[in-house]
Structures are given as C-alpha cells and as structure tokens.
Biopython code that builds the backbone (N, CA, C, O; Angstrom):
import numpy as np
from Bio.PDB.StructureBuilder import StructureBuilder

atoms = [
    (1, "MET", "N", (0.803, -1.201, 0.000)),
    (1, "MET", "CA", (0.000, 0.000, 0.000)),
    (1, "MET", "C", (0.847, 1.267, 0.000)),
    (1, "MET", "O", (0.306, 2.372, -0.047)),
    (2, "ALA", "N", (2.129, 1.125, 0.050)),
    (2, "ALA", "CA", (3.004, 2.290, 0.021)),
    (2, "ALA", "C", (2.962, 2.900, -1.362)),
    (2, "ALA", "O", (2.725, 2.214, -2.356)),
    (3, "THR", "N", (3.197, 4.204, -1.411)),
    (3, "THR", "CA", (3.231, 4.846, -2.708)),
    (3, "THR", "C", (4.444, 4.337, -3.461)),
    (3, "THR", "O", (5.509, 4.150, -2.871)),
    (4, "ALA", "N", (4.296, 4.112, -4.751)),
    (4, "ALA", "CA", (5.349, 3.505, -5.550)),
    (4, "ALA", "C", (6.598, 4.373, -5.625)),
    (4, "ALA", "O", (7.705, 3.841, -5.712)),
    (5, "ASN", "N", (6.451, 5.689, -5.595)),
    (5, "ASN", "CA", (7.608, 6.563, -5.734)),
    (5, "ASN", "C", (8.214, 6.952, -4.382)),
    (5, "ASN", "O", (9.134, 7.769, -4.336)),
    (6, "HIS", "N", (7.720, 6.389, -3.299)),
    (6, "HIS", "CA", (8.223, 6.730, -1.975)),
    (6, "HIS", "C", (9.270, 5.698, -1.566)),
    (6, "HIS", "O", (8.962, 4.515, -1.417)),
    (7, "LYS", "N", (10.511, 6.153, -1.387)),
    (7, "LYS", "CA", (11.604, 5.260, -1.015)),
    (7, "LYS", "C", (11.860, 5.345, 0.479)),
    (7, "LYS", "O", (11.980, 6.434, 1.038)),
    (8, "LEU", "N", (11.942, 4.196, 1.114)),
    (8, "LEU", "CA", (12.253, 4.131, 2.540)),
    (8, "LEU", "C", (13.744, 3.904, 2.711)),
    (8, "LEU", "O", (14.349, 3.179, 1.921)),
    (9, "PRO", "N", (14.351, 4.508, 3.728)),
    (9, "PRO", "CA", (15.753, 4.205, 3.997)),
    (9, "PRO", "C", (15.893, 2.762, 4.470)),
    (9, "PRO", "O", (14.915, 2.150, 4.900)),
    (10, "GLU", "N", (17.090, 2.224, 4.393)),
    (10, "GLU", "CA", (17.327, 0.851, 4.833)),
    (10, "GLU", "C", (17.106, 0.695, 6.334)),
    (10, "GLU", "O", (16.484, -0.272, 6.774)),
    (11, "THR", "N", (17.611, 1.638, 7.117)),
    (11, "THR", "CA", (17.445, 1.613, 8.563)),
    (11, "THR", "C", (17.124, 3.014, 9.042)),
    (11, "THR", "O", (17.211, 3.978, 8.281)),
    (12, "GLY", "N", (16.754, 3.118, 10.298)),
    (12, "GLY", "CA", (16.456, 4.428, 10.868)),
    (12, "GLY", "C", (15.082, 4.441, 11.496)),
    (12, "GLY", "O", (14.520, 3.403, 11.846)),
    (13, "PHE", "N", (14.555, 5.653, 11.630)),
    (13, "PHE", "CA", (13.267, 5.847, 12.283)),
    (13, "PHE", "C", (12.367, 6.719, 11.430)),
    (13, "PHE", "O", (12.836, 7.562, 10.665)),
    (14, "LEU", "N", (11.057, 6.502, 11.575)),
    (14, "LEU", "CA", (10.045, 7.300, 10.892)),
    (14, "LEU", "C", (9.103, 7.900, 11.920)),
    (14, "LEU", "O", (8.668, 7.214, 12.845)),
    (15, "ARG", "N", (8.792, 9.158, 11.764)),
    (15, "ARG", "CA", (7.806, 9.799, 12.625)),
    (15, "ARG", "C", (6.416, 9.522, 12.065)),
    (15, "ARG", "O", (6.282, 9.033, 10.943)),
    (16, "ILE", "N", (5.392, 9.829, 12.838)),
    (16, "ILE", "CA", (4.011, 9.537, 12.441)),
    (16, "ILE", "C", (3.660, 10.162, 11.093)),
    (16, "ILE", "O", (2.996, 9.532, 10.269)),
    (17, "TRP", "N", (4.106, 11.404, 10.865)),
    (17, "TRP", "CA", (3.748, 12.085, 9.617)),
    (17, "TRP", "C", (4.504, 11.525, 8.422)),
    (17, "TRP", "O", (4.062, 11.686, 7.284)),
    (18, "ASP", "N", (5.635, 10.870, 8.660)),
    (18, "ASP", "CA", (6.326, 10.179, 7.574)),
    (18, "ASP", "C", (5.520, 8.962, 7.131)),
    (18, "ASP", "O", (5.548, 8.582, 5.960)),
    (19, "ILE", "N", (4.804, 8.360, 8.069)),
    (19, "ILE", "CA", (4.048, 7.136, 7.786)),
    (19, "ILE", "C", (2.690, 7.441, 7.171)),
    (19, "ILE", "O", (2.337, 6.870, 6.140)),
    (20, "VAL", "N", (1.925, 8.335, 7.791)),
    (20, "VAL", "CA", (0.553, 8.597, 7.327)),
    (20, "VAL", "C", (0.450, 9.835, 6.447)),
    (20, "VAL", "O", (-0.636, 10.147, 5.957)),
    (21, "GLY", "N", (1.543, 10.540, 6.236)),
    (21, "GLY", "CA", (1.549, 11.708, 5.362)),
    (21, "GLY", "C", (1.094, 12.972, 6.069)),
    (21, "GLY", "O", (0.536, 12.931, 7.165)),
    (22, "ASP", "N", (1.346, 14.098, 5.412)),
    (22, "ASP", "CA", (0.967, 15.406, 5.935)),
    (22, "ASP", "C", (0.562, 16.285, 4.758)),
    (22, "ASP", "O", (1.418, 16.718, 3.986)),
    (23, "LYS", "N", (-0.734, 16.552, 4.613)),
    (23, "LYS", "CA", (-1.228, 17.326, 3.480)),
    (23, "LYS", "C", (-0.710, 18.759, 3.485)),
    (23, "LYS", "O", (-0.421, 19.313, 2.424)),
    (24, "LYS", "N", (-0.587, 19.371, 4.674)),
    (24, "LYS", "CA", (-0.111, 20.755, 4.746)),
    (24, "LYS", "C", (1.318, 20.893, 4.238)),
    (24, "LYS", "O", (1.660, 21.870, 3.571)),
    (25, "LYS", "N", (2.149, 19.901, 4.560)),
    (25, "LYS", "CA", (3.550, 19.932, 4.121)),
    (25, "LYS", "C", (3.756, 19.185, 2.812)),
    (25, "LYS", "O", (4.886, 19.021, 2.351)),
    (26, "LYS", "N", (2.647, 18.729, 2.212)),
    (26, "LYS", "CA", (2.658, 17.987, 0.955)),
    (26, "LYS", "C", (3.587, 16.769, 1.020)),
    (26, "LYS", "O", (4.332, 16.476, 0.085)),
    (27, "LYS", "N", (3.515, 16.080, 2.147)),
    (27, "LYS", "CA", (4.296, 14.863, 2.356)),
    (27, "LYS", "C", (3.395, 13.667, 2.075)),
    (27, "LYS", "O", (2.365, 13.510, 2.732)),
    (28, "PRO", "N", (3.762, 12.815, 1.108)),
    (28, "PRO", "CA", (2.898, 11.678, 0.779)),
    (28, "PRO", "C", (2.905, 10.619, 1.881)),
    (28, "PRO", "O", (3.868, 10.490, 2.637)),
    (29, "ALA", "N", (1.823, 9.877, 1.952)),
    (29, "ALA", "CA", (1.692, 8.814, 2.950)),
    (29, "ALA", "C", (2.374, 7.543, 2.462)),
    (29, "ALA", "O", (2.297, 7.196, 1.284)),
    (30, "ILE", "N", (3.038, 6.858, 3.380)),
    (30, "ILE", "CA", (3.574, 5.534, 3.082)),
    (30, "ILE", "C", (2.443, 4.523, 3.205)),
    (30, "ILE", "O", (2.293, 3.635, 2.366)),
    (31, "ILE", "N", (1.648, 4.673, 4.266)),
    (31, "ILE", "CA", (0.464, 3.847, 4.486)),
    (31, "ILE", "C", (-0.722, 4.813, 4.481)),
    (31, "ILE", "O", (-0.871, 5.602, 5.415)),
    (32, "PRO", "N", (-1.557, 4.766, 3.461)),
    (32, "PRO", "CA", (-2.609, 5.771, 3.296)),
    (32, "PRO", "C", (-3.827, 5.571, 4.202)),
    (32, "PRO", "O", (-4.907, 5.197, 3.745)),
    (33, "ILE", "N", (-3.627, 5.826, 5.483)),
    (33, "ILE", "CA", (-4.725, 5.817, 6.436)),
    (33, "ILE", "C", (-4.573, 7.048, 7.315)),
    (33, "ILE", "O", (-3.529, 7.700, 7.298)),
    (34, "GLY", "N", (-5.591, 7.363, 8.069)),
    (34, "GLY", "CA", (-5.544, 8.519, 8.957)),
    (34, "GLY", "C", (-4.672, 8.271, 10.176)),
    (34, "GLY", "O", (-4.423, 7.129, 10.564)),
    (35, "ARG", "N", (-4.216, 9.358, 10.768)),
    (35, "ARG", "CA", (-3.358, 9.306, 11.951)),
    (35, "ARG", "C", (-4.048, 8.565, 13.095)),
    (35, "ARG", "O", (-3.444, 7.701, 13.732)),
    (36, "THR", "N", (-5.308, 8.901, 13.353)),
    (36, "THR", "CA", (-6.041, 8.272, 14.457)),
    (36, "THR", "C", (-6.208, 6.775, 14.227)),
    (36, "THR", "O", (-6.038, 5.984, 15.154)),
    (37, "THR", "N", (-6.537, 6.385, 13.011)),
    (37, "THR", "CA", (-6.681, 4.959, 12.696)),
    (37, "THR", "C", (-5.361, 4.239, 12.903)),
    (37, "THR", "O", (-5.332, 3.151, 13.479)),
    (38, "PHE", "N", (-4.270, 4.832, 12.440)),
    (38, "PHE", "CA", (-2.952, 4.223, 12.625)),
    (38, "PHE", "C", (-2.651, 4.039, 14.103)),
    (38, "PHE", "O", (-2.260, 2.952, 14.527)),
    (39, "LEU", "N", (-2.831, 5.099, 14.896)),
    (39, "LEU", "CA", (-2.528, 5.029, 16.325)),
    (39, "LEU", "C", (-3.449, 4.052, 17.062)),
    (39, "LEU", "O", (-3.015, 3.378, 17.996)),
    (40, "ASN", "N", (-4.704, 3.973, 16.652)),
    (40, "ASN", "CA", (-5.617, 2.996, 17.264)),
    (40, "ASN", "C", (-5.132, 1.566, 16.995)),
    (40, "ASN", "O", (-5.180, 0.715, 17.883)),
    (41, "ARG", "N", (-4.671, 1.310, 15.784)),
    (41, "ARG", "CA", (-4.181, -0.026, 15.444)),
    (41, "ARG", "C", (-2.873, -0.341, 16.168)),
    (41, "ARG", "O", (-2.588, -1.504, 16.456)),
    (42, "VAL", "N", (-2.076, 0.690, 16.463)),
    (42, "VAL", "CA", (-0.875, 0.490, 17.286)),
    (42, "VAL", "C", (-1.308, 0.073, 18.688)),
    (42, "VAL", "O", (-0.775, -0.886, 19.245)),
    (43, "ARG", "N", (-2.274, 0.793, 19.259)),
    (43, "ARG", "CA", (-2.768, 0.469, 20.608)),
    (43, "ARG", "C", (-3.362, -0.929, 20.676)),
    (43, "ARG", "O", (-3.213, -1.626, 21.680)),
    (44, "GLU", "N", (-4.037, -1.341, 19.601)),
    (44, "GLU", "CA", (-4.654, -2.671, 19.559)),
    (44, "GLU", "C", (-3.641, -3.783, 19.313)),
    (44, "GLU", "O", (-3.985, -4.962, 19.397)),
    (45, "GLY", "N", (-2.404, -3.424, 19.012)),
    (45, "GLY", "CA", (-1.373, -4.421, 18.758)),
    (45, "GLY", "C", (-1.338, -4.926, 17.327)),
    (45, "GLY", "O", (-0.607, -5.869, 17.024)),
    (46, "ILE", "N", (-2.113, -4.317, 16.444)),
    (46, "ILE", "CA", (-2.134, -4.723, 15.037)),
    (46, "ILE", "C", (-0.912, -4.179, 14.314)),
    (46, "ILE", "O", (-0.321, -4.870, 13.484)),
    (47, "TYR", "N", (-0.532, -2.954, 14.620)),
    (47, "TYR", "CA", (0.630, -2.297, 14.015)),
    (47, "TYR", "C", (1.766, -2.254, 15.022)),
    (47, "TYR", "O", (1.529, -2.375, 16.224)),
    (48, "PRO", "N", (3.001, -2.083, 14.552)),
    (48, "PRO", "CA", (4.156, -2.124, 15.462)),
    (48, "PRO", "C", (4.149, -1.011, 16.504)),
    (48, "PRO", "O", (3.605, 0.071, 16.283)),
    (49, "GLN", "N", (4.761, -1.304, 17.636)),
    (49, "GLN", "CA", (4.866, -0.337, 18.719)),
    (49, "GLN", "C", (5.981, 0.671, 18.408)),
    (49, "GLN", "O", (6.992, 0.310, 17.807)),
    (50, "PRO", "N", (5.800, 1.916, 18.811)),
    (50, "PRO", "CA", (6.822, 2.931, 18.571)),
    (50, "PRO", "C", (7.945, 2.863, 19.598)),
    (50, "PRO", "O", (7.862, 2.152, 20.600)),
    (51, "ILE", "N", (8.979, 3.612, 19.320)),
    (51, "ILE", "CA", (10.123, 3.771, 20.206)),
    (51, "ILE", "C", (10.108, 5.208, 20.711)),
    (51, "ILE", "O", (9.941, 6.141, 19.926)),
    (52, "LYS", "N", (10.280, 5.389, 22.006)),
    (52, "LYS", "CA", (10.341, 6.728, 22.585)),
    (52, "LYS", "C", (11.792, 7.197, 22.470)),
    (52, "LYS", "O", (12.664, 6.682, 23.170)),
    (53, "ILE", "N", (12.057, 8.165, 21.598)),
    (53, "ILE", "CA", (13.419, 8.636, 21.356)),
    (53, "ILE", "C", (13.823, 9.678, 22.396)),
    (53, "ILE", "O", (14.909, 9.606, 22.971)),
    (54, "THR", "N", (12.944, 10.640, 22.630)),
    (54, "THR", "CA", (13.138, 11.616, 23.695)),
    (54, "THR", "C", (11.800, 11.762, 24.399)),
    (54, "THR", "O", (10.841, 11.062, 24.072)),
    (55, "GLU", "N", (11.735, 12.664, 25.358)),
    (55, "GLU", "CA", (10.487, 12.874, 26.094)),
    (55, "GLU", "C", (9.330, 13.233, 25.160)),
    (55, "GLU", "O", (8.195, 12.814, 25.387)),
    (56, "ARG", "N", (9.617, 14.007, 24.114)),
    (56, "ARG", "CA", (8.560, 14.474, 23.217)),
    (56, "ARG", "C", (8.649, 13.908, 21.812)),
    (56, "ARG", "O", (7.927, 14.358, 20.923)),
    (57, "THR", "N", (9.513, 12.936, 21.594)),
    (57, "THR", "CA", (9.700, 12.390, 20.250)),
    (57, "THR", "C", (9.459, 10.885, 20.256)),
    (57, "THR", "O", (10.112, 10.134, 20.980)),
    (58, "THR", "N", (8.507, 10.466, 19.431)),
    (58, "THR", "CA", (8.174, 9.060, 19.264)),
    (58, "THR", "C", (8.354, 8.710, 17.792)),
    (58, "THR", "O", (7.988, 9.495, 16.916)),
    (59, "ALA", "N", (8.912, 7.544, 17.519)),
    (59, "ALA", "CA", (9.137, 7.137, 16.135)),
    (59, "ALA", "C", (9.021, 5.623, 16.017)),
    (59, "ALA", "O", (9.007, 4.903, 17.016)),
    (60, "TRP", "N", (8.939, 5.164, 14.787)),
    (60, "TRP", "CA", (8.861, 3.737, 14.487)),
    (60, "TRP", "C", (10.100, 3.338, 13.710)),
    (60, "TRP", "O", (10.598, 4.117, 12.897)),
    (61, "ARG", "N", (10.606, 2.134, 13.949)),
    (61, "ARG", "CA", (11.750, 1.621, 13.188)),
    (61, "ARG", "C", (11.326, 1.403, 11.736)),
    (61, "ARG", "O", (10.234, 0.902, 11.468)),
    (62, "VAL", "N", (12.189, 1.781, 10.815)),
    (62, "VAL", "CA", (11.910, 1.567, 9.390)),
    (62, "VAL", "C", (11.682, 0.085, 9.123)),
    (62, "VAL", "O", (10.807, -0.280, 8.337)),
    (63, "GLU", "N", (12.458, -0.761, 9.768)),
    (63, "GLU", "CA", (12.320, -2.202, 9.567)),
    (63, "GLU", "C", (10.930, -2.693, 9.957)),
    (63, "GLU", "O", (10.366, -3.558, 9.287)),
    (64, "ASP", "N", (10.374, -2.140, 11.043)),
    (64, "ASP", "CA", (9.025, -2.526, 11.482)),
    (64, "ASP", "C", (7.969, -2.062, 10.481)),
    (64, "ASP", "O", (7.007, -2.783, 10.215)),
    (65, "ILE", "N", (8.144, -0.868, 9.928)),
    (65, "ILE", "CA", (7.178, -0.348, 8.949)),
    (65, "ILE", "C", (7.279, -1.135, 7.646)),
    (65, "ILE", "O", (6.260, -1.408, 7.011)),
    (66, "ARG", "N", (8.491, -1.501, 7.241)),
    (66, "ARG", "CA", (8.646, -2.349, 6.047)),
    (66, "ARG", "C", (7.921, -3.681, 6.241)),
    (66, "ARG", "O", (7.224, -4.148, 5.339)),
    (67, "ALA", "N", (8.084, -4.286, 7.404)),
    (67, "ALA", "CA", (7.411, -5.555, 7.695)),
    (67, "ALA", "C", (5.897, -5.375, 7.675)),
    (67, "ALA", "O", (5.176, -6.242, 7.182)),
    (68, "LEU", "N", (5.413, -4.260, 8.206)),
    (68, "LEU", "CA", (3.976, -3.984, 8.192)),
    (68, "LEU", "C", (3.469, -3.861, 6.743)),
    (68, "LEU", "O", (2.425, -4.414, 6.398)),
    (69, "ILE", "N", (4.203, -3.147, 5.921)),
    (69, "ILE", "CA", (3.805, -2.982, 4.513)),
    (69, "ILE", "C", (3.762, -4.332, 3.822)),
    (69, "ILE", "O", (2.829, -4.613, 3.070)),
    (70, "ASP", "N", (4.761, -5.173, 4.069)),
    (70, "ASP", "CA", (4.774, -6.526, 3.487)),
    (70, "ASP", "C", (3.570, -7.324, 3.978)),
    (70, "ASP", "O", (2.951, -8.061, 3.211)),
    (71, "GLN", "N", (3.241, -7.173, 5.264)),
    (71, "GLN", "CA", (2.139, -7.912, 5.861)),
    (71, "GLN", "C", (0.795, -7.514, 5.245)),
    (71, "GLN", "O", (-0.053, -8.371, 4.996)),
    (72, "ILE", "N", (0.603, -6.229, 5.002)),
    (72, "ILE", "CA", (-0.686, -5.781, 4.463)),
    (72, "ILE", "C", (-0.707, -5.798, 2.936)),
    (72, "ILE", "O", (-1.698, -5.408, 2.318)),
    (73, "GLY", "N", (0.392, -6.253, 2.332)),
    (73, "GLY", "CA", (0.389, -6.472, 0.892)),
    (73, "GLY", "C", (0.801, -5.295, 0.062)),
    (73, "GLY", "O", (0.429, -5.207, -1.108)),
    (74, "GLY", "N", (1.558, -4.384, 0.629)),
    (74, "GLY", "CA", (1.987, -3.218, -0.131)),
    (74, "GLY", "C", (3.339, -3.409, -0.778)),
    (74, "GLY", "O", (3.966, -4.463, -0.666)),
    (75, "VAL", "N", (3.769, -2.372, -1.453)),
    (75, "VAL", "CA", (5.069, -2.360, -2.115)),
    (75, "VAL", "C", (5.880, -1.243, -1.512)),
    (75, "VAL", "O", (5.442, -0.093, -1.508)),
    (76, "ALA", "N", (7.075, -1.561, -0.994)),
    (76, "ALA", "CA", (7.929, -0.536, -0.383)),
    (76, "ALA", "C", (8.931, 0.001, -1.364)),
    (76, "ALA", "O", (9.729, 0.872, -1.016)),
]
sb = StructureBuilder()
sb.init_structure("model")
sb.init_model(0)
sb.init_chain("A")
sb.init_seg("    ")
for serial, (resi, resn, name, xyz) in enumerate(atoms, 1):
    if name == "N":
        sb.init_residue(resn, " ", resi, " ")
    sb.init_atom(name, np.array(xyz, "f"), 0.0, 1.0, " ", f" {name:<3s}", serial, name[0])
structure = sb.get_structure()
C-alpha cells in the first residue's frame, strides 16, 4: 500500500507524519490511512509499537514499517 515513488531508507526511524503523510507539508503517505486509525491499530497491537526517542519524540523503526507494509500487501 506504500506509494510507488516513496523510497524508505534501509534503517532508521520514521515519525508519524512520515508514515501517514501530511497534506499541509505535501508529504505523501507511506500507508494511506488517517493518523487516528494508525494510532488505534498500534494500541490494539495490530501495528508495530513505537520507540520513545526523547520525552517528546516518538518514532517507528523503518524495519518494522517495512514488515507492516509486506504484511498488508503493499510495495515498499
């Protein structure tokens, strides 16, 4: 479900807006769902858990998002 022209780095971290996109900043979504839906699925254990980088910064491992895309049948 990832956009075909969106390239993910091999390793690293992605913030929420990198994953679900940001219309104001014209950032395309890797997984085209809403922020709330994504976070609800994280809470339910369907999507990978984030990593707390600092007190105010939460991110997801690129490897976990790649695995999620493979699981839901997308192309990374």
